[in-house]
Structure formats: structure tokens, C-alpha cells
N, C-alpha and C positions, 0 to 999 in steps of 0.2 A: 726445818733446817734452813740455814742461811744459804741462799743461792747466789754466790759471789759473782758468777758469770753474768747473771741477769742484772745484778746491782751495778757491775762494772759497765755493762752496756748502757744502762740508764745514766750513770755518771758521765760517760763519754758523750752521750747525746746532749746532756745539759751543758757540759763544758763547751761543746761546739756551738750550741745556741748562744751561750753567754759571750763567747769570743766573737761571734758574728755581730751581736748587738753592740759590743764594745767597739769593734772596728767601724761600725756605722756612725758612732758618736765621737770617736777620737783615735788616738794612736798610743802605742806603748812606748814610753820613754826608755830607751835602752840603758841610759845611765842610772836611773832610779828604779827601774822595773815597775813603775806605776803607770796606769793609764791616765791620759790627759785629754780633755775635751779639745776638739778643734773647731775653730769658728767656721761658719759657712763661708765658702769662697765666693769672692766677687771680683769682677774685672774692672770695676770702676769705683770711685769714691762714693760714699753714701750721699744720695741726692738730698736727703733731709733728715732731721732728727728722729722722726718716727721710724724710718728704715733702720737707722743706727740703733735705736732702742730695741727694735724687733730682733736684730742680730744679736745684741747683747743678751736679751732675754732667752733666745734660743741657746746661746753659749752657756748661760747659767743653768738652764734646764738640762743640757747634756752633762755638765759638770756634776750636777746633783744625781743624775741617773748613774753616772760612772761611779760615784762614791757609794752607791747602794749595790751595784752589780759586782764591783771589784772584790769585796770581802766574800761574796758568794762564790765567785770563781776560785778564790784562794782555798775555800773549804772543799770545793770539788776536787781541786788539784791535790790537796792533802789526802783526801779520801782515796783517790786513785793511786797515790803513792803508797798508802798504807793498807790497801785492800788485801794483800797477801799475808799480812801480819796476823798472828794468832789473836791479837787484841782487837782486830777490826770487828765491828758489830757489838762491841761491849762498851758499856757506859764508862766514861773516863772518871766519873765520880765514885760509883759504887761497884764497878767492875762486873755487874750483871749484864746479861744479854739485853740488847736494845730490842724493844718490841718490833715484830715483823711489820705491823701496819705503819709504825713510825718510820722504819727504814724504807718501806715502799713509798711513802709520801716524801721522805727526805733521805735519800741514800747516803748523804754526807753527814747525817746526824752523828753526834759524838756522845750524846747523853740519852738516857732512857726518859720516859715521860715524867717520871718522878723528879728528875733533876733537869728538866727542860729549861729552867731559868738560869742555870749555872753556865 
């Protein structure tokens, strides 16, 4: 049987972890609702091109990480919103119950193993 309380706790923990990681790398744009990388702060102009390149590389790395974490956060938030619906834990493709081991590994899963690619 689906233990929604346990799944909700796991989703909330993952949400909090993701939010912490995103805050470490950027900020939430209140106008767009999207996360944006923030460059490393400095009190002085770049002393040379290598330092400027390092800062740019760090910024690009943060941007890339944000692009991969943000969709995961959205999936977690959607799962938390939908957890009390009757359809939670059912595959959006075939409407059958999602396997428990899949939900334990990914509590925001929306498809069963058969429809994993959808």
C-alpha cells in the first residue's frame, strides 16, 4: 500500500535540499519565477584575464547546474501539490499503480517503469 506520509516527507526533504543548492548558486527571479545563476562577488576589478575566465567558467557551471536542478524541483513541487489526489501514484500513461520501488527511488515519478521514457 502507498504510504503517502512517508513519500511526502521524502519529497519535502528533497525539495529543501534542492532549494538550498539553488540558493547557493543563484537567486529566484521574482518576475519570471525562474532561477538565475549569480556571478561570484568581487570587490575589485579582475586583475587579469585568467581570473576573469575563471569567474566566467564558474558562472557557466552554476547556470548549467541550475538548468538541471530546476526541472527536478518543479517535479517535486507538483508531486507535493498532487499527493492527496486519488491519481497520485498512478502512471499518467496507463493509469496503473506505479511500482513501489520506483516511488521509493523517485517519489515524484509520474510513470510506471514500462512508460519510463514518456
